[in-house]
N, C-alpha and C positions, 0 to 999 in steps of 0.2 A: 258198052256197059253190059255186064252179064245179066241175063234175065232168067229167073227161075219160074217155071210154070207148073202148077199142080192141077190135077184133074181127077175125076172119078168119084167124087163125093156124091152124096145124095141122102135121101130119106129111106131108112130101112127099119124093119121090125127087129126087136130083140131076138138074137139067135141067128140073124141073117149075116150076109157077107158082102163085102165091097172090096174092090181093088183100086188103089190109088196109083197114079202115075206122076212122075216128076221128070220134066225135060228141062234142058237149059241150052242157051246159046253156047257155042264153042264146045270144048271138050272138058268142061268143068266136072261133070259127073264121072266120066271115065278116068279122070286124073286125080281124084281126091277121095278121101273118106267122107261119106255122106250120111245124112240122118234125116229122119222124119221127126217133126215136132208137132205138138198140138196145144191149142189154147182154148180153154173153155171160158165162157163169159165170167168176168170178174176174177179170173185166175191167171197166174203167170204161164208163160209158154214153157212147156216141159218136153224133154226128149222122150220119144216113144221107142225108136229103134235106130240102130246105126249099122253101117256096113263099111268095112275098110276096103282099101284098094286090093287087098288080098282076100276079100270076101269073108272076112271074119265078122260075125254079127254079134250084136248084143241088144238086149231088150229091157225096157222098164218092167219091173216085177208085175205091174198091173196087166200087162199084155202078153207075158210069156205063155207060150203054148197056144195062143190064139192068133197072133199076128206073125207074119213072116216078111222080112225085108229081102229084096233081091235087086240085082242090077244087071243091065245088059249094056256092056261098054260099047259094043258095036253100034247100038242105037242111041248111046249117050242118054240112057233112060234108067230111072230107078223106080221100083215098085214097092207097094205095101199091100200085101194080101191080108185082109182083116176078116177073121171068121168068128163065129160065136159072139157077135157084137152085143154090147150091153149099153143101157141108157147112159151110163157114166163115160162111155167112149165119145159121147156127143161133144164136138169141138170143131174148130177150124184147124185143118191139118196143113202143115207147111213142110217144105223140104229145104235143106240148106247144108252147109258144111257141118261135119261132125266136130264141133269146137265149142268152147265155152266163152270165148272172148271175141273171136274174129268171125264175122259172118259176111256173106254176100248180101246184097240188097234183097230184102224179103219179097217174095211174090205175094199174090193176092190170097193164096191159100185155097183150099177146097173144103166146103162145109160138109161135115158128116153129122147126121141127126139120126139117133136111134130111139125109136119109140118103144114104150113098154107094153 
């Protein structure tokens, strides 16, 4: 069974930076369009950023200009560089396929907490 593993979260002050990493068993990341999602308490899980197999990226309006998604197919790893963090970025961050209906089993996510 495919396992997604997110890491790199933590507690940071507003204006700070974090880099999240996503790894997976097999060649899932290098073979698919992938995305980062986040879920804040009491809210639905939303797409934050996505990257296609051709390295085309797109972002939620709320993170444009602050976050950057990237991938290293040789390492089967995806990243999310988060800069100028805001308290409203606080959430659990997950990686998964860039899709709206079909997903791999969700990992545990990584908690990002931004203090004001």
